[in-house]
N, C-alpha and C positions, 0 to 999 in steps of 0.2 A: 507693766510690768511692774511695778510698787502697788500697782490695787492688788494683783497677784500675790507678791509677798504680803502685801498684808493678811488674804486672805488667812493666811499657813502660818500669818503672827495668834488672825485670834482664835486659829481653827481647835474647838476641843470636844469636838468628836467624835477625830480619828484617829483609831489605831497607827501604834505607830507604824509600818509597816506602811500602811496606805497612805502617815504623814510624808511620809521617805518617798513612795512613788508621784508624789506629788510636788514637793523639794523634787527631785531627779529633774522631774522636766518641767521644770518653771530657769534650775540653772543651763538645761540645754536649753528652753526659750532665748534668757538673757543671752545668752552664752552667742545662738544665731541674731544674734540683736548685735550685737559687737560691743560688749560692757565686757570692760579689762576685768582682768580672774582677782583680781586685788580689788575688785570691788563689790562682785560677789559670793568668792570670798567672807568678808566681814557686813558683806546682810544671813550669809549662811552665821555664822556666828551669834548673830544676833535672836538670828530664828531659834538656833543652842538655846540662847540665855531665856528663851521670851518660854523654852518647851522643857525643865532641867530634869525628868525625870524621862526624859523621851533621846537614854542613850544609844540608839541607834541612829539618830540623824549625829549627837556627837561624832558616832565613830568613820562616821559618810567624812564629817570637817577633821578631824585629825589629819586623815589618811591623807585627803590633799592640802593639803597642809606641810607636807615632807614633799609634794610632787605637786608640780605643773598640773594648773588644774584647763585640762579640754574635754570635748563631746564624747573623743575616743575611747580615750581615762575614765570619762562617766559610768559611762559605759561599758566598756569592760566589769567592773567595781560591781554596780547595780544586777549586769550579774550572774559573776562571783556570788552574790547574797543572795535574787536567787534562790539560786542552784544549791545554798546554804537555805533556805530553806523551806526548800523545796522534801529539803532530805529531813531538815528537824519536824515535820508534817505526816510524812513517812511512819515514820520509826513512833511517830506524837499516835495515828493510828491505826498499826497498827494495836499498840498495847490497847489505846479506850476499843477492838472489838474481839478484848474478855470480857466486856462487860455490858450491860445490857440500860441500864438509868442507872444516868448526869446530872450534874448538880454541871453549873456554868454561871463566870457571874460576869456582869460587863456583859464586853467586846474585845472580840479580841482575831484581830485579820489569820494570825497562823492559826487557835485553833481553830476559827470556823471552817481555812482548808483543810484543818486534819482530822475534825465532825462527816467531816463530806467528804472524806476518800472510806472512809470504815463502809465495806458492802455493808453490812447485815444493818439490820434493822432499831434505832439506839430511843429508847427513849429520856428525850434533855430536857433540862426544867431549865430554860432562861430566865432567871433575873430584870425586872426592869434599867434599872440601875442608872436613877434615879443620879442629881435629879435634869441631865443633858440626854439619857431615856434612849443610849445607845443597848443597853440590852436589847428595851422591841425592836431596837433595829434588826438587832444580830440575828432574832428571835425571825423576824419576818425572814429575813436568806436564806436562812436553814430551814423554812418552809419549803418554800421548794427543793426541800430534800426527799430523800427517802426514810426521813427518822419521826415520826409523832415528837410533837415541839408544845411542851410553857411554857406560857407567862405567867411566872408572878410576879409579885412583888417583891425587892430587895431581903424586907427580913417576915418573907413570907419562909424563902431559903429554910432560915434557922429548922422550919419548922416539917423544911420537904427530906431533913439526913437522912432521920434515922430510912426516907424508902429509897435512896438512890445511892450505889455504891462505892461511889469517886468524886471525887469537886474538881474537877474543872478545868485550868486558867491562865490565860496567858502573864503574861511581862510585861514590861513599862523600860526596867535598868534590874540587873544583876550583879547586885552588890554583894560583899565582903560579910555586909551586914545579915541581907538574907530579901527576899523581893521585895519589889515597885513594885510595886498596885492600884488600880482605884481601890479607890477605902472604903475599906470595910474584910474587903481580903482577909488580914489577917483574924478578926473577928472570925468567918469560917471557916479558918480555915484550923482556929482550934476550937472550936466547934462541933463540927469532923472529925476530928483524932481522938477529944473525944467520948465521940458513939460508932470509934473502933472504926469510917474510913479517909482512910488515905490522901493527899490533899499529890499531884500534881502542875507541875509551871510543862509552854514549851517560851522557848524563843529560840534565840543564834548568837556564836557567839560574839556578834558586832555588836549585842545587849548587854558584853560582861563590862563594865564599870570598869576603868583602870584605876580608880580611889575615891575614897566615897565625899560626899557633900553633903551639911544640911538646904541644902538644895533642890534639894530627892521631895524632900515632901511641901517642900512652902504654894506647889501651884498651888491658888487657886480662881477657883470661875467666877463670871455675876455670878452678884453677891439675888441682882436679880432672877435668877435661876428657879432662889427658894425664898424671899420672899420683897415684895412689888411696893406696899403699902406704902400709907406719909407714918405712921408707929416710926417711936421710937425703938426697930427693935436692932439690937447687934445680929450679922449677919457674918458667918465662920460658912464656908464654902469648898473644906481646902477636897483638893478630887485627887490625891494619892497616904499610900500606908505601909508602912513595912509589913512584911512578915517574914517571920528570922527564923532560923536554920529549924531549930525542931519540930517543925510543923511542920517541913518541906520533905518528901519523900521520895522527890525527884521530880529534876528539870531534864527535859527533854530537847538535846539542839542537833542539828549536824549529822553531831557524831554516835549519840546514841543517848539511852539513860544516860548521863551524869549526881551522879552521888554525893561529888566532890566538891563541886563547881564551889560552892559558898565557900573551900577553904581553901581556895588558889587566893 
């Protein structure tokens, strides 16, 4: 059980929605193994601190600080989330169907589901998502869909912007200061705006942070992802940045397009 928890703590590849699924499975297994609910909640709290930008995990944790933790309530909460996820993805898919050429950045479970739900063929430009290459994983998954997938380097995305109609993005946290997502998102959204292209995000209400935290932006990945040599090279491998509201044309949630969510 501890080994499974450590795998969740050290998971730097899974999108928020996938990490939530793994956490729910782990919590149910822990309950079935006879672990006390207080111990499970403490472990989830530590997991949340290990992934400070993953507000989806924090929403789960906050909910079960208020009511007793048991298998039925976990399943009920997760089923509610899945309904929100499905609704948000369908809303976003309906919007994406209005376009032909789309640029996506990094990886997002909700973004993948949304793109798959678009019935008309799309040209989708996927960035690699360096250094962990999660964008390449998304490209491979989408390659089995009806869409034509182009895998490009992260920096090539700026050259592709003139060829696309829309920038489509997932998110890890929705805050009053902007959206937290893979580092580089803000620069791409800015470039898209300057080129007259719009940037839309997808999430659910469970990703709305109840308060701002500087920890959102401080998560670093392993230094060896960038440099494994022996020279005196100082490595910075921050994972997240913030896209301010003026660069965001809308966020799709389970209720549809939300244009004022950042001012809540």
